[in-house]
C-alpha positions in Angstrom: 3.6 -36.7 -4.4 2.3 -35.4 -1.1 1.0 -31.9 -0.3 1.3 -30.2 3.1 -1.0 -27.4 4.1 -0.4 -24.8 6.9 -3.3 -23.3 8.8 -1.4 -20.1 9.4 -0.9 -19.3 5.7 -2.7 -16.3 4.2 -4.9 -16.7 1.1 -3.4 -15.5 -2.1 -4.0 -11.8 -2.6 -4.7 -11.0 1.0 -2.8 -8.2 2.7 -2.6 -6.8 6.2 -3.3 -3.0 6.1 -0.4 -1.1 7.6 -1.0 2.3 9.3 0.0 5.5 7.5 3.4 6.4 8.9 4.0 9.8 10.6 5.6 12.2 8.2 3.8 11.2 5.1 3.5 14.0 2.6 0.2 14.5 0.7 0.3 15.7 -2.9 -3.2 17.1 -3.7 -6.1 14.9 -2.5 -5.1 11.7 -4.4 -1.5 10.8 -3.5 0.8 10.5 -0.4 4.5 9.7 -0.2 6.0 8.2 3.0 9.3 9.2 4.5 11.0 6.1 3.1 10.0 7.0 -0.5 6.9 4.8 -1.0 4.0 6.6 -2.9 0.3 5.6 -2.6 -2.9 6.5 -4.4 -6.2 7.0 -2.4 -9.1 4.6 -3.0 -12.5 4.4 -1.3 -15.2 1.8 -2.0 -18.8 2.5 -0.8 -19.2 1.4 2.8 -15.5 0.8 3.2 -12.7 3.0 4.9 -10.2 4.9 2.8 -7.2 2.8 1.8 -3.9 3.9 0.1 -2.7 1.6 -2.6 1.0 1.4 -3.6 2.0 3.1 -6.8 4.8 1.0 -8.5 5.9 3.7 -10.9 4.9 7.2 -9.5 6.8 9.2 -12.1 3.6 11.3 -12.7 4.0 12.9 -9.2 7.8 13.1 -9.4 8.7 10.2 -7.1 11.0 7.2 -7.4 9.8 3.7 -8.2 8.5 1.5 -5.3 11.0 -0.7 -3.5 10.7 -4.0 -1.7 10.1 -2.5 1.8 6.9 -0.6 0.7 3.7 -2.0 2.2 1.2 -2.9 -0.6 -1.7 -1.1 1.2 -2.0 1.5 4.0 -5.1 2.1 6.1 -6.7 5.4 6.4 
């Protein structure tokens, strides 16, 4: 058996942070929903910028489940 490696592959678990799209609606200070129906929760680690993490099942804010076109992380 032979393994082939690509130098352009991303490490498992890495993501590219997408920008927050225009028209995103904020619910309180913790959640946003984009125009295409993706909902995100705000997170902030010390010394790091704000990021918005995808909520897979945002029923608690009255939004539909995430779909395949939702970015996993948005930058703030």
